[in-house]
MARFI-743491 format. One record per residue (C-alpha): residue number from 1; residue in one letter; x, y, z. Coordinates in Angstrom, 1 decimal. Each point is the difference from the previous one (the first is absolute). Layout:
<atoms>
  pos  code       u       v       w
  NUM     a       X       Y       Z
...
</atoms>
This chain:
<atoms>
  pos  code       u       v       w
    1     m   122.3   120.0   111.5
    2     t    -1.3    -2.1     3.0
    3     l     2.1    -3.0     0.7
    4     r    -2.0    -3.2     0.4
    5     r     0.3    -1.4     3.6
    6     r     1.5    -3.5     0.1
    7     k    -2.3    -2.6     1.4
    8     r     1.2    -1.5     3.3
    9     i    -0.1    -3.8     0.2
   10     l     0.3    -2.0     3.3
   11     i     1.6    -3.5    -0.5
   12     v    -1.0    -2.6     2.5
   13     d     1.7    -3.4    -0.3
   14     d     1.9    -2.3     2.3
   15     s     2.5    -0.9    -2.7
   16     a     3.0     2.3    -0.4
   17     v     0.4    -1.3    -3.5
   18     i    -3.5     0.9    -1.0
   19     r     0.2     3.4     1.7
   20     s     3.1     0.7    -2.0
   21     l    -1.6    -1.3    -3.2
   22     l    -3.0     2.3     0.5
   23     r     2.3     3.0     0.7
   24     s     1.7    -0.7    -3.4
   25     v    -3.4    -0.1    -1.7
   26     l    -1.1     3.3     1.5
   27     f     3.4     1.6    -0.8
   28     k    -0.7    -0.6    -3.7
   29     d    -2.9     2.5     0.1
   30     p     0.9     3.7     0.7
   31     h    -3.5     0.7     1.1
   32     l     0.2    -2.4     3.0
   33     e     2.0    -0.2     3.2
   34     v     0.4    -2.3     2.9
   35     a    -1.7     1.5     3.0
   36     a     1.2    -2.7     2.4
   37     t     0.5    -3.7     0.3
   38     a    -1.2    -2.4     2.7
   39     a     0.6    -3.7     0.7
   40     d    -3.5    -0.7     1.5
   41     g    -3.5     1.4     0.2
   42     a     0.3     1.4     3.5
   43     s     3.1     2.0    -0.9
   44     a    -1.8     1.3    -3.2
   45     l    -3.0     1.2     2.0
   46     a     2.3     1.7     2.5
   47     c     1.7     2.1    -2.7
   48     l    -3.0     1.1    -1.9
   49     e    -0.2     3.5     1.4
   50     t     3.7     0.8    -0.6
   51     a     0.2    -1.8    -3.4
   52     r    -3.2     1.5    -1.4
   53     p    -0.2    -2.6    -2.9
   54     d    -2.2     0.5    -3.1
   55     l     0.0    -3.8    -0.5
   56     i     1.1    -3.1     2.0
   57     l     1.6    -3.1    -1.5
   58     l    -1.0    -2.7     2.5
   59     d     1.4    -3.5     0.3
   60     v    -2.4    -2.8     0.7
   61     d     2.0    -2.2     2.4
   62     m     2.0     1.8     2.7
   63     p     0.8    -0.6     3.7
   64     v    -1.5     2.1     2.8
   65     m    -2.9     1.2    -2.1
   66     d    -0.7    -1.5    -3.4
   67     g    -1.3     1.9    -3.0
   68     l    -3.7    -0.8     0.4
   69     a     0.0     1.0     3.7
   70     t     1.9     3.2    -0.9
   71     l    -2.5     0.9    -2.7
   72     r    -3.0    -0.6     2.3
   73     d     1.6     2.2     2.7
   74     l     0.8     2.7    -2.6
   75     r    -3.6     0.1    -1.2
   76     a    -1.4    -0.2     3.6
   77     r     2.0     3.2     0.8
   78     g    -1.7     1.7    -2.9
   79     y     3.0     0.2    -2.4
   80     t    -1.0    -0.2    -3.7
   81     i     3.5    -0.2    -1.3
   82     p     0.2    -2.3    -3.1
   83     v     1.6    -3.3     0.9
   84     v     1.6    -2.4    -2.5
   85     m     0.6    -3.5     1.3
   86     c     3.2    -1.7    -0.9
   87     s    -0.9    -3.7    -0.3
   88     s     1.9    -3.2    -0.7
   89     l    -1.6    -2.2    -2.6
   90     t    -0.9    -2.7     2.5
   91     r    -3.4    -1.3     1.1
   92     r     0.3     1.7     3.4
   93     g     1.4     3.2    -1.6
   94     a    -3.0     0.1    -2.4
   95     q    -2.6    -0.7     2.7
   96     v     1.3     2.7     2.3
   97     t     0.3     2.4    -2.8
   98     l    -3.6    -0.5    -1.0
   99     e    -1.1     0.5     3.6
  100     a     2.1     3.2     0.0
  101     l    -1.6     1.3    -3.2
  102     a    -3.5    -0.7     1.4
  103     a     1.1     1.8     3.2
  104     g     1.0     3.2    -1.8
  105     a     3.3    -0.5    -1.7
  106     s     0.1     1.8    -3.3
  107     d     2.0    -2.4    -2.1
  108     y     2.8    -2.6     0.1
  109     v     3.2    -1.0    -1.7
  110     a     1.7    -3.4    -0.1
  111     k     3.6    -0.2     1.3
  112     p     2.4    -0.9    -2.8
  113     l     1.2    -3.6     0.2
  114     a     1.4    -1.3    -3.3
  115     q     2.2     2.9    -1.2
  116     a     3.6    -1.0    -0.8
  117     s     1.6     3.2     1.6
  118     r    -0.8     2.8     2.4
  119     q    -0.4     2.5    -2.9
  120     e    -2.5    -2.2    -1.8
  121     a    -2.0    -0.3     3.3
  122     v     0.1     3.8     0.4
  123     d    -1.1     0.5    -3.6
  124     a    -2.8    -2.5     0.2
  125     l    -1.3     1.3     3.3
  126     a     0.2     3.6    -1.2
  127     a    -2.1    -0.8    -3.1
  128     d    -2.7    -1.4     2.2
  129     l     0.2     2.3     3.0
  130     l     0.7     3.5    -1.3
  131     p    -3.2     0.5    -2.1
  132     r    -2.1    -1.2     3.0
  133     i     1.7     2.5     2.3
  134     h    -0.7     2.9    -2.3
  135     a    -3.6    -1.1    -0.6
  136     l    -0.6    -0.2     3.7
  137     t     1.7     3.3     1.0
  138     r    -1.6     2.3    -2.5
  139     p    -1.7     3.0     1.6
  140     a    -3.1    -1.0     1.9
  141     q    -3.4     0.8    -1.3
  142     p    -2.7     1.6     2.2
  143     p    -0.8    -2.1     3.1
  144     s    -2.3    -3.0    -0.4
  145     a    -1.4    -2.8     2.0
  146     s     2.6    -2.4    -1.4
  147     p     2.4    -1.4     2.6
  148     a     2.8     0.4    -2.4
  149     a     1.2     3.3    -1.5
  150     s    -1.3     0.7    -3.5
  151     h     2.5     0.3    -2.8
  152     s     0.0    -0.1    -3.8
  153     a     2.6    -2.1    -1.8
  154     l    -0.4     1.9    -3.3
  155     p    -0.4     3.7    -0.6
  156     f    -3.7    -0.1    -0.7
  157     p    -2.2     2.9     1.1
  158     s    -2.4    -0.8     2.8
  159     l    -3.6    -0.8    -1.0
  160     a    -2.5     0.4     2.8
  161     p    -2.4    -2.9     0.5
  162     e    -2.8     2.6     0.1
  163     h     0.6     0.8    -3.6
  164     f    -0.8    -3.6    -1.0
  165     a    -2.9    -0.3     2.4
  166     a    -1.6     3.0    -1.7
  167     n     1.0    -1.1    -3.5
  168     p     0.3    -3.8    -0.1
  169     q     0.3    -1.8    -3.2
  170     s    -2.8    -2.4    -0.8
  171     p     0.8    -3.6     1.1
  172     g     0.5    -2.6    -2.7
  173     a    -1.8    -3.3    -0.4
  174     a    -0.9    -2.1     3.1
  175     p     3.3    -1.6     1.0
  176     s     0.9    -3.7    -0.2
  177     v     3.4     0.3     1.6
  178     v     1.9     2.3     2.3
  179     v     3.7     0.6    -0.7
  180     i     2.2     1.9     2.6
  181     a     3.4     1.6    -0.5
  182     v     2.0     1.0     3.2
  183     s     3.6     0.5     1.0
  184     t     1.5     2.2     2.7
  185     g    -2.3    -0.1     3.0
  186     g    -1.9    -2.9    -1.5
  187     p    -0.3    -2.5     2.8
  188     a    -1.6     2.5     2.4
  189     a    -2.3     1.2    -2.8
  190     l    -1.0    -3.6    -0.9
  191     e    -0.7    -0.7     3.7
  192     t    -2.4     3.0    -0.1
  193     v    -1.8    -0.9    -3.2
  194     l    -0.2    -3.8    -0.3
  195     p    -1.3    -0.9     3.5
  196     s    -2.9     2.4    -0.6
  197     l    -1.3    -2.1    -2.9
  198     p    -2.7    -2.4     1.2
  199     a     0.1    -3.8    -0.4
  200     d    -2.7     0.2    -2.7
  201     f     2.0     2.4    -2.2
  202     p    -1.0    -1.0    -3.5
  203     l     3.2     0.7    -2.0
  204     p     3.5    -1.4    -0.2
  205     v     2.7     2.4     1.1
  206     l     3.5    -0.1    -1.5
  207     v     2.8     2.0     1.7
  208     v     3.5     1.0    -1.1
  209     q     2.1     1.1     3.0
  210     h     3.6     0.7    -0.8
  211     m     1.8    -2.4     2.2
  212     p     2.5    -3.0    -0.2
  213     e    -1.3    -3.5    -0.2
  214     l     0.3    -1.0     3.7
  215     f    -1.7     3.2     1.0
  216     t    -3.0    -0.4    -2.2
  217     r    -0.7    -3.5     1.3
  218     l     0.1     1.2     3.6
  219     l    -2.1     3.0    -0.9
  220     a    -2.7    -2.3    -1.4
  221     e     0.1    -2.1     3.1
  222     r    -0.2     3.1     2.2
  223     l    -3.0     1.5    -1.9
  224     d    -1.7    -3.4    -0.2
  225     s    -0.1    -0.1     3.9
  226     r    -1.5     3.5     0.1
  227     c    -2.6    -0.1    -2.9
  228     s    -3.4    -1.6    -0.4
  229     l     1.0    -0.8    -3.6
  230     r     2.5    -2.7    -0.8
  231     v     3.4     1.6    -0.8
  232     a     2.7    -2.1    -1.8
  233     e     3.2     0.6    -1.9
  234     a    -0.7    -0.5    -3.7
  235     a     0.8    -3.4    -1.5
  236     e     0.3    -1.0    -3.6
  237     d    -3.2    -1.0    -1.8
  238     e    -2.2     0.6     3.1
  239     p    -3.6     1.0    -0.9
  240     v    -0.9     3.6     0.7
  241     t    -2.8    -0.6     2.4
  242     p    -2.3     2.6     1.5
  243     g     0.5     0.8     3.7
  244     t     3.7    -0.8    -0.1
  245     v     2.9     2.4     0.3
  246     f     3.1    -1.0    -2.0
  247     i     3.4     1.7     0.8
  248     a     2.5     0.0    -2.8
  249     r     3.0    -2.1     0.7
  250     g     3.3     1.9     0.5
  251     d     2.3     0.0    -3.0
  252     w    -2.8    -1.3    -2.2
  253     h    -2.4     2.1    -2.2
  254     l    -3.7    -0.9     0.6
  255     e    -2.4    -0.2    -3.0
  256     v    -3.5    -1.1    -0.6
  257     a    -0.5    -2.5    -2.8
  258     g    -3.3    -0.9    -1.5
  259     a    -1.1    -2.5    -2.6
  260     d     0.6     1.8    -3.3
  261     d     0.5     3.2     2.1
  262     s    -3.6    -0.1     1.2
  263     a    -1.2     0.1     3.6
  264     a    -1.8    -3.3    -0.2
  265     h     2.6    -2.0     2.0
  266     p     2.7     2.4     1.1
  267     r     3.1    -1.4     1.7
  268     l     3.2     1.4     1.5
  269     h     3.2    -0.1    -1.9
  270     l     3.4     0.8     1.5
  271     t     3.0     1.1    -2.2
  272     q     3.5     1.1     0.5
  273     a     0.0     2.3    -3.0
  274     a     2.2     3.1     0.3
  275     p    -0.8     2.5     2.8
  276     e    -2.2     3.0    -0.8
  277     n     0.4     3.3     1.8
  278     h     3.0    -1.7     1.7
  279     c    -2.5    -2.4     1.6
  280     r    -0.9    -3.7    -0.1
  281     p    -2.8    -0.4     0.7
  282     a    -1.2     3.1    -1.7
  283     a    -3.6     1.3     0.2
  284     d     0.1     1.0    -3.7
  285     v     0.4    -3.6    -1.0
  286     l    -3.0    -1.1     2.1
  287     f    -2.2     3.0    -1.0
  288     r     0.6    -0.6    -3.8
  289     s    -0.9    -3.7     0.3
  290     a    -3.1     0.8     2.0
  291     a    -1.1     2.5    -2.5
  292     r     0.5    -2.5    -2.8
  293     v    -1.9    -2.8     1.7
  294     y    -2.8     2.0     1.8
  295     g    -0.3     3.0    -2.3
  296     a    -2.2     2.7     1.7
  297     g    -0.5    -2.2     3.1
  298     v     3.2     1.1     1.7
  299     l     0.1     2.1     3.1
  300     a     3.6     1.2     0.6
  301     v     1.1     1.3     3.4
  302     v     3.3     1.8     0.3
  303     l     1.2     0.4     3.5
  304     t     3.1     1.7     1.6
  305     g     3.3    -0.6    -1.7
  306     m     3.1     1.5    -1.5
  307     g     0.4     0.4    -3.7
  308     a    -2.7    -0.4    -2.7
  309     d    -0.6    -3.7    -0.3
  310     g    -3.6    -0.6    -1.1
  311     l    -0.3     3.3    -2.0
  312     n     0.1    -1.6    -3.5
  313     g    -2.2    -2.9     1.1
  314     c    -2.6     2.5     1.3
  315     r     0.0     1.7    -3.4
  316     l    -0.9    -3.3    -1.7
  317     i    -2.6    -0.8     2.7
  318     r    -1.7     3.4    -0.6
  319     h     0.2    -0.5    -3.8
  320     r    -1.8    -3.3     0.4
  321     g    -2.7     1.6     2.1
  322     g     1.1    -1.1     3.5
  323     s     0.3     2.2     3.1
  324     v     2.9     1.3     2.1
  325     l     0.1     1.0     3.7
  326     a     3.1     1.7     1.5
  327     q     1.0     0.6     3.6
  328     d     0.2     3.6     1.0
  329     e     3.2     1.8     0.7
  330     a    -0.7     0.8     3.7
  331     s    -0.3    -3.7     0.9
  332     s     2.8    -1.3    -2.2
  333     t     3.5    -0.7     1.3
  334     v     1.2     1.0    -3.4
  335     w    -2.4     1.4    -2.7
  336     g     2.1    -1.1    -3.0
  337     m    -2.1    -2.8    -1.5
  338     p    -3.5     1.4     0.9
  339     g     1.2     3.5    -0.9
  340     a     1.1    -1.1    -3.4
  341     v    -3.4    -1.4    -1.0
  342     a    -1.8     2.9     1.6
  343     n     2.0     2.6    -1.8
  344     a    -0.4    -1.8    -3.3
  345     g    -3.8     0.4     0.4
  346     l    -0.6    -3.7     0.1
  347     v    -1.8    -0.4     3.4
  348     n    -3.8    -0.2     0.6
  349     r     0.6     1.1     3.5
  350     i     2.8     0.8     2.5
  351     v    -0.8    -1.6     3.4
  352     p     1.5     0.1     3.5
  353     l     1.4    -3.3     1.0
  354     t    -2.5    -0.5     2.8
  355     a    -2.9     0.5    -2.5
  356     m     1.5    -2.2    -2.8
  357     a    -1.6    -3.3     1.0
  358     g    -3.4     1.7     0.1
  359     e     0.5     1.4    -3.5
  360     i     1.1    -3.5    -1.3
  361     l    -3.2    -1.4     1.6
  362     r    -2.0     2.6    -1.7
  363     y     1.3    -1.1    -3.4
  364     a    -0.3    -3.6     0.9
  365     g    -3.7     0.6     1.0
  366     r    -0.6     1.2    -3.6
  367     a     1.5    -3.3    -1.2
  368     a    -2.3    -2.0     2.3
  369     a    -3.0     2.0    -1.2
  370     s     1.0    -0.6    -3.6
  371     r     0.2    -3.8     0.6
  372     q    -3.4     0.1     1.7
  373     c    -1.5     1.7    -3.0
  374     q     1.6    -2.5    -2.3
  375     e    -1.4    -2.9     2.1
  376     i    -3.5     1.6    -0.1
  377     r     0.2     0.4    -3.8
  378     r     1.1    -3.6    -0.3
  379     m    -2.9    -1.2     2.1
  380     i    -2.5     2.1    -2.0
  381     h     1.4    -1.5    -3.2
  382     e    -0.4    -3.5     1.4
  383     i    -3.6     0.7     1.0
  384     r    -0.8     1.4    -3.4
  385     k     1.5    -3.1    -1.6
  386     i    -2.4    -2.3     1.9
  387     g    -2.9     2.3    -0.7
  388     v    -0.9     0.8     3.7
</atoms>
């Protein structure tokens, strides 16, 4: 029987208290061990060759060299080691964390603040951190062009994109809305896809990214500065307008509500109903409501993320005649969410991240062509009415 090698974790934080807390978290898991600890980024980079970490836990704010500078130096040296940022729930902490995620960090966790005891803090951090470490340190898949290593969060067999390129499922009706589900690796994925959509993109785009409330607002602001489309955090009762990207607000589910469940005048609805798939916002909530309001006119896009949020919603979307695109495994930070819908046979096509915007545009072009045909039919009808 071959013993499983414990994954080696490098802890980088200027706080001795946090370093001790993280040690206690890792000690709870027999498959993990502390490779080394460092109080700043320069010390961490200096010990890489001797520590040989499988993953780095990296603080955001540190003296000498902060987390963002450390990450950029790490990637500039060619290291693809997964990095999880340890962030405080402050505006600065969130801003720097988002920059780090866009610069190649794999994921982040929030430092515990409100726990009554050390043990409660350890337990809360362990519940959040340990699944992320295991998802990000699974055996690497064959090399890809992705800057981050490719890992699968769930034990799904690999499905090559070529299989779906040769045997794609027929697309559904021309879409009226795009709904996107994304989690681990999401900010970098969204910064690849959304800025590639042109200013005249004809559909509304609704996004569920698993993040706390402060983070989603800053994510919307960051994307708005980089996209031709308007990007905004979702607000209650806002109209679902074409050419706008709405980011679900952290800790609130996002739904589409229409007059009598029709798509005549759809508006956004925020709710704090119970979490689904351990998430709020949850993609399944958004996907179900979009299928109810838009019927076959839903194009769902499932990007990188841990777990299976969006799977049940995609079942309903396909049942209603809509279409589903999933990011491929090679370009995903974690192939949990897109892998779940792919292995359930729900996708019309599996697409590399860099090609996803083009595929969305292809579907949107069908929508534009459909509207042109409707307008021509309307004009012909009007001409016939006046007898010309």
